[in-house]
C-alpha positions in Angstrom: 42.3 4.0 -17.8 41.3 6.6 -20.4 38.3 5.7 -22.6 38.7 8.8 -24.9 38.9 7.9 -28.6 41.7 9.8 -30.3 41.9 10.9 -33.9 43.8 8.0 -35.6 45.5 9.1 -38.8 47.7 5.9 -39.0 48.3 4.5 -42.5 47.4 0.9 -41.6 46.2 -0.9 -39.6 44.0 2.2 -39.6 41.0 3.7 -37.9 37.8 1.6 -38.0 34.2 3.0 -37.6 32.9 3.0 -34.1 29.6 1.2 -34.9 31.3 -2.0 -36.2 33.7 -2.1 -33.2 30.8 -1.9 -30.8 29.0 -4.7 -32.5 32.1 -6.8 -32.5 32.5 -6.2 -28.7 29.3 -8.0 -28.1 30.0 -10.7 -30.7 33.3 -11.6 -29.0 31.4 -13.1 -26.1 28.1 -14.0 -27.8 27.8 -14.1 -31.6 24.1 -13.8 -32.8 22.8 -15.2 -29.5 24.5 -18.5 -30.0 26.3 -18.4 -26.6 29.6 -18.8 -28.5 31.9 -15.9 -29.4 32.7 -15.1 -33.0 36.4 -15.9 -32.4 35.3 -19.4 -31.3 32.8 -20.0 -34.1 33.7 -22.8 -36.6 34.3 -21.8 -40.1 32.2 -24.8 -41.2 29.2 -23.8 -39.1 26.1 -22.4 -40.6 26.5 -19.3 -38.6 29.9 -18.4 -40.1 28.9 -19.6 -43.6 26.2 -17.0 -43.3 28.8 -14.4 -42.4 30.8 -15.3 -45.5 27.8 -15.1 -47.8 26.5 -11.9 -46.3 29.9 -10.2 -46.5 30.3 -11.2 -50.2 26.8 -10.0 -50.9 27.4 -6.6 -49.4 30.7 -6.1 -51.2 29.1 -7.2 -54.5 26.3 -4.7 -54.0 28.5 -1.8 -52.9 31.0 -2.2 -55.7 28.4 -3.5 -58.3 30.5 -6.6 -58.9 29.3 -8.3 -62.0 28.4 -12.0 -62.2 31.6 -12.5 -64.3 33.7 -12.1 -61.2 34.3 -14.0 -58.0 35.0 -12.5 -54.5 37.7 -14.4 -52.6 39.1 -14.0 -49.1 42.9 -14.7 -49.0 45.6 -14.3 -46.4 49.2 -13.0 -46.8 48.3 -9.4 -47.6 49.1 -7.6 -50.9 52.6 -9.0 -50.7 51.4 -12.6 -51.3 49.3 -11.3 -54.2 52.4 -9.8 -55.8 53.5 -13.4 -56.3 50.2 -15.2 -56.8 49.3 -12.9 -59.7 52.3 -13.8 -61.9 52.2 -17.4 -60.7 48.6 -17.8 -61.8 48.3 -15.5 -64.7 51.6 -15.0 -66.6 50.9 -18.0 -68.8 53.3 -19.7 -71.2 55.0 -16.5 -72.4 55.9 -15.5 -68.9 55.6 -11.8 -69.4 53.4 -9.0 -68.1 53.3 -5.2 -68.1 53.7 -3.1 -64.9 53.3 0.5 -63.9 55.8 1.7 -61.3 54.5 4.5 -59.0 56.2 3.7 -55.7 57.2 1.2 -53.1 54.3 -1.2 -53.4 54.4 -1.4 -57.2 58.1 -1.9 -57.0 57.6 -4.8 -54.7 55.1 -6.3 -57.1 57.5 -5.9 -60.0 60.3 -7.7 -58.1 58.0 -10.5 -57.3 56.9 -10.9 -60.9 60.5 -11.0 -62.1 61.0 -14.2 -60.1 58.3 -15.8 -62.3 59.1 -14.2 -65.7 59.5 -10.8 -67.4 58.0 -7.7 -65.8 58.0 -4.9 -68.4 57.9 -1.5 -66.7 55.9 0.4 -69.2 55.5 3.6 -67.2 57.2 4.9 -64.1 57.5 8.1 -62.0 60.8 7.0 -60.4 62.6 9.8 -62.3 61.0 12.4 -60.0 61.0 10.3 -56.8 57.3 9.2 -57.4 56.0 12.7 -56.9 53.6 12.4 -59.9 51.7 9.8 -61.8 52.5 8.8 -65.4 49.8 9.2 -68.0 48.7 5.7 -68.7 46.5 6.7 -71.7 49.7 7.3 -73.6 51.2 3.9 -73.0 51.5 1.2 -75.6 51.1 -2.1 -73.9 53.3 -5.1 -74.9 51.8 -7.3 -77.4 52.7 -10.5 -75.6 51.9 -9.3 -72.1 49.5 -11.5 -70.2 48.1 -8.6 -68.1 48.7 -5.0 -67.0 49.4 -4.3 -63.3 49.0 -1.0 -61.5 48.6 0.4 -58.0 45.7 2.8 -57.6 46.8 4.7 -54.4 50.3 5.1 -53.2 50.3 5.4 -49.4 53.9 6.4 -49.0 54.2 9.1 -51.7 50.6 10.4 -51.6 49.5 9.9 -55.2 46.3 8.3 -56.5 44.7 7.2 -59.8 40.9 7.7 -59.7 40.5 6.9 -63.4 41.9 3.9 -65.1 43.3 3.1 -68.5 41.7 1.1 -71.3 44.0 -1.9 -71.7 42.0 -3.6 -74.4 41.9 -7.4 -74.3 44.7 -7.4 -71.7 43.3 -7.9 -68.2 43.9 -4.9 -66.0 45.0 -5.8 -62.5 45.0 -3.3 -59.7 46.3 -3.2 -56.1 43.5 -1.2 -54.4 44.7 -1.9 -50.8 44.5 1.7 -49.6 41.6 3.2 -51.6 39.0 0.4 -52.3 35.5 1.6 -51.3 36.6 5.2 -51.3 35.0 6.2 -54.6 32.9 4.7 -57.4 34.6 2.8 -60.3 33.6 0.1 -62.8 34.7 -3.3 -61.6 33.9 -4.9 -64.9 36.9 -3.2 -66.5 39.3 -5.1 -64.3 40.5 -8.7 -64.6 41.6 -8.7 -60.9 41.4 -6.3 -58.0 43.1 -7.0 -54.7 43.1 -5.2 -51.4 44.5 -5.8 -47.9 41.6 -5.0 -45.6 43.5 -3.1 -42.9 43.3 0.4 -44.5 39.7 0.9 -45.6 37.7 -2.3 -45.1 38.5 -3.9 -41.8 41.4 -5.3 -39.6 44.7 -6.9 -40.8 44.5 -10.5 -41.6 42.4 -10.8 -44.7 42.9 -9.8 -48.3 39.9 -9.4 -50.6 40.5 -10.5 -54.2 37.9 -9.8 -56.9 38.8 -11.9 -60.0 37.2 -12.6 -63.3 36.1 -16.2 -63.4 37.8 -17.0 -66.6 41.2 -15.8 -65.2 40.8 -18.0 -62.1 40.4 -21.0 -64.4 43.9 -20.3 -65.8 45.6 -21.3 -62.5 48.2 -23.9 -63.3 47.5 -27.3 -61.6 51.2 -27.4 -60.7 50.9 -24.7 -58.1 50.3 -25.6 -54.5 46.6 -25.4 -53.6 47.0 -22.4 -51.4 48.5 -20.4 -54.3 45.9 -21.3 -56.9 43.0 -18.9 -57.5 40.9 -21.7 -58.9 41.2 -23.6 -55.6 39.9 -20.5 -53.7 36.9 -20.4 -56.1 36.2 -24.1 -55.8 36.5 -24.2 -52.0 34.7 -20.8 -51.4 37.9 -19.4 -49.8 37.8 -22.2 -47.2 40.3 -24.8 -48.4 42.0 -24.0 -45.1 40.6 -22.2 -42.1 40.0 -18.6 -43.3 40.7 -15.6 -41.1 37.2 -15.7 -39.6 37.2 -12.7 -37.4 38.8 -10.4 -40.0 36.1 -11.5 -42.5 33.4 -10.9 -39.9 34.8 -7.4 -39.3 34.9 -6.6 -43.0 31.2 -7.5 -43.2 30.4 -5.1 -40.4 32.4 -2.3 -42.1 30.5 -3.0 -45.3 27.2 -2.8 -43.4 28.3 0.6 -42.0 29.2 1.7 -45.5 25.7 0.8 -46.7 24.1 2.7 -43.9 26.2 5.8 -44.8 24.6 5.7 -48.3 27.0 3.6 -50.2 29.9 4.7 -52.3 28.2 7.8 -53.6 27.9 9.2 -50.1 31.4 8.0 -49.1 33.0 9.5 -52.2 31.3 12.9 -51.5 32.6 12.9 -47.9 36.1 11.9 -49.0 36.1 14.7 -51.5 35.1 17.2 -48.8 37.8 16.0 -46.5 40.5 16.3 -49.2 39.3 19.7 -50.3 39.5 21.0 -46.7 42.9 19.7 -46.0 44.5 20.5 -49.3 43.1 24.0 -49.4 44.5 24.6 -45.9 47.9 23.5 -47.1 47.8 25.6 -50.3 46.8 28.7 -48.4 50.0 28.2 -46.3 52.2 26.5 -48.9 55.3 28.3 -47.6 54.8 26.4 -44.4 52.9 23.2 -45.3 54.5 22.1 -48.6 52.7 19.4 -50.5 55.1 16.8 -51.9 53.3 15.7 -55.1 51.8 17.2 -58.2 48.5 18.8 -57.5 46.6 16.8 -60.2 47.8 13.5 -58.8 47.1 14.1 -55.1 45.7 11.2 -53.1 42.4 11.6 -51.2 43.5 8.8 -48.8 47.1 9.7 -47.9 48.2 13.4 -47.8 51.9 14.0 -47.7 53.6 17.3 -46.7 56.8 18.8 -45.4 57.3 21.7 -43.0 60.2 24.2 -43.3 62.5 22.0 -41.1 62.8 18.6 -39.6 62.8 20.2 -36.1 59.5 21.8 -36.8 58.1 18.5 -38.1 59.2 16.8 -34.8 57.5 19.6 -32.8 54.4 19.3 -35.0 54.1 15.6 -34.3 54.7 16.1 -30.5 52.1 18.8 -30.2 49.6 17.1 -32.4 49.7 14.0 -30.1 49.0 16.3 -27.2 45.9 17.3 -29.1 44.9 13.6 -29.6 45.9 13.8 -33.3 47.8 10.5 -33.7 49.7 8.6 -36.4 50.8 11.7 -38.5 54.5 10.8 -39.0 55.5 10.2 -42.6 56.9 6.9 -43.8 60.4 6.3 -42.7 61.7 6.2 -46.3 60.5 9.7 -47.1 60.0 11.5 -43.7 57.7 14.5 -43.3 54.0 14.4 -42.3 51.4 12.0 -43.7 47.7 12.3 -43.0 45.9 9.1 -43.7 42.2 9.8 -43.9 40.4 6.6 -45.0 36.6 6.2 -45.0 36.3 5.8 -41.2 38.1 9.1 -40.6 35.3 11.6 -40.3 35.2 15.2 -41.6 35.2 16.3 -38.0 38.6 14.7 -37.6 40.0 16.6 -40.5 38.5 19.8 -39.1 40.3 19.2 -35.8 43.6 18.6 -37.7 43.1 21.8 -39.8 42.4 23.8 -36.6 45.6 22.5 -35.1 47.6 23.2 -38.3 46.6 26.8 -38.4 47.4 27.4 -34.7 50.7 25.6 -35.0 51.8 27.8 -38.0 50.7 30.9 -36.2 52.8 30.1 -33.1 55.8 28.5 -34.9 
């Protein structure tokens, strides 16, 4: 059995840092010298309650979450949040504004339309989501309860790293694929949500950061598991939470602290993106980027080669070099390089070396 770690460029579930994985290995059998594994530990025990508080504390520190906001641990991924947000926050007028920048924002819009009116105020569908609309030029609907956007688009390879001023309307953002990748001001958002399996931990837990006054708006008519207020009141433990996934998020946050926090992580992500994109641009006749340069994602880099046959060959030979998970999403094809926080600069250097050799020999 091979113990060699390969370079994992999968879009999610994605690569995790080695240090948290090694700590989890020990905790699977014996968590904090209790003689009980973390998977067996009661969510009501003082040991796991300590995990919850420590994980929230680390996230609050890393993101500088203000006291006006609560940190929740939910299940159901971003897809459940697509429905919970309009259910909880649309209010009596049943209308909200949405920005359409790809598959996941489209899903959010469709879910909102089951609850009320989703006004699509900006969209890049006209050019197959290969750019980002300028949100500073948008006039938001007067009666909209909130504004919803997606920061990073994993399938199409675009990313917002600055955010619009929506005035008194709460800004809601799906940050599933780029949370913790760069610094931003949490206080400008009414709600942020992120499935952990791309940049924070394993699949199974979704982090929600919600302004306390918005959580109070949850209608009492909603089932308890769909009410944000219920999550706040029960500290995300109305039912048994995804204990191991939360524990792993805590370990990844600890790793992020030890790396130097978001400032250091942002700097490394910029270096990775610069190296990969410059390699593509120097050989743009062969590695063709698929999105507008100003809107390129630092998390998911998308490209096409001169032919699909060459793309298949590229993927086959990359795998032989232990470069895994590079196939583009089935809806768009091509090559996709997902380089979340846990993907080191050395991994991108290995990929770039392969890309140059492949082009030379093609």
